[in-house]
N, C-alpha and C positions, 0 to 999 in steps of 0.2 A: 504494500500500500504506500502511496506517495505521502510525503510529509507536508504539512502546512507550516511554513517558517515565517514568523513575523520579525522584521528587522527594522529598527528605527534609530536615527540619531537623536540624542536628547541632551539637554543641558544637565549639569551636575545636580540641579534642583528639580529634575524630572519633567521638563517641558520639551515638546517636539516642535513648537512654534513659539516665536516671540509674541509679545502682547499685541502687536499689530499684524500678526500672521507672517512675520518675516522669518527668513531662513539664512540671512547673511552671516550669521554666527557659526554656521556649519561649514567647517573648512576640512576638505578631504586631505589626508596625508598623502604625500607623493609616493609612499611605498604601498598604499592600498591599491591592489589590482582589481578594479571594479569589474572589468570584463571577465576575469577568471572567476570572481565571486558569482557572477550571473550565469556561468555555465551550469550551475547546479539546478537552475529553474527553467521550466518551459511554460509556466502559467503565472499570471499575476491576478491577485484579487484587489480591486479598487473599491474604496468607499465612495459614496456619491460626491462628497465634498472634495475629495482628492481628485476624482475624475473631473469635476467642474474646473479645477485649477489647470488641468491639461488642455482644456478647450482654447483658452486664449493663446496658447503656444502653437495652435494649429497642429496639434499632435495627433497622429494616427496611431494605430496599434503598434506596439513594439514588434519589429520583425522577428519571426520565428517563435513568438510568444503568444499563447492563447490568453486573451484578456477578458476578465469577468468584472462587471460592475454591479455592486449591490445597491439596489434602490427600488423603492415602491412608487416613485414618482417620475422617473426618467425613462426615456427611450434613447439609449446611447447610439452614437454614430456607427456606421458600418465597421466591422472588424472587432467590435466589442460585444460580448454576450451579456445580456441582462439577467441578473439573479434577483428574484423577488418572491415574496410569500414565504413558503416553508423552506428556509435556507438549509436546514439540517439535512434533509434528504438530497438536496441538490449538491451541497458541498461533499457529502459522503459519496455520491455518485462520481463526482469529479476526482476525489481522492482515490477511488477504486479503479479509475482508468489507468491504462499503461502510460508511463511517462516519467518525467523528472519531478522534482519537488515543486511546490507552489509557494510563491512569495506573496505575503500580504504587503501591498504597496502603500496602503494608507486607508484610513487614518485611525484616529483615536476611537471613534464610535464603532467602526467596523471591528477593530481589534477587541474592544470590550464585548461586543456581541459574540464574536468567535470564541473568546475566552469563556464567556458565560455558558456557551454551548459545548465546552470541552472539545473544540475542533482544532486548536492550535497545538502542534507538537513541539516546536522549538521557538525560543524567543532570543534574538540577538540584539543587544543594545550597544551602540557606539556612544560612549559618554564623552561629550565634547567639553573641554576644560573652560567652561563659562557658566556663570550663575546669572540667570535672567530675572529672577524675582517674580515674574508673572508670565502668563502665556497660556498655551493649550497643553494640558497634562497628557502624558503618554496614553493613559486609559481614561475612559469616561467612568460611569458608575459600574462597579462590579457587584454581582450578586453574592459572591463568596470569595474567600481568600484563595489565591492561586499559589500552590507550593511549587518551587523550582529546584532543580538539581544542576549545579554548575557542570558544564561540559568542557569549556575551554575559555582562556583569557588571552588577549593579545594587547600589547602596549605599542603605540606608534610614537615616532619621534616628535610629533607636534603636541603630544600630551594626551591625545585621545586614547581611551581604554575601551576595548571591545570585550563584552561579556556575552557568552552564549550559554543558554540554559535549556535543559530538557524540561518539559512541563509534566509534572507528576499527574497521573490519573487520566491522561489523554490516550 
């Protein structure tokens, strides 16, 4: 079965966006090989708000990636598959298909929903060395505590620390 892997950059105080929705504080380390990292995935899960942010960029689907948008109100552009209604059965169907792992592209509401439904297998956080004081937290409201088991850590020269966790009970 494929894994669902949620990966986010966040500030040391737990925000994935600044108070005005900004991301300018997220600085990629020169040694992080994003292309190699992406080889693990052949599908992306987008929350509606994250998908909305792609539209001004005239973004089409990522090449070679199956793109799913979770929304009860949208009809996404060509190349994106809409997931609405009973997401448990649809996500389990996708997880059981042949293929690589699935990346949760965003955002906090989608991550919370998937965590509440025990659908996320791994969580990888890149902790950026900045304290924002306010902004959008990594998760919205959770129905229960989520227990994690550390898989690996990596420290980058720019001070970013990446922590990867297996999610217990998934």
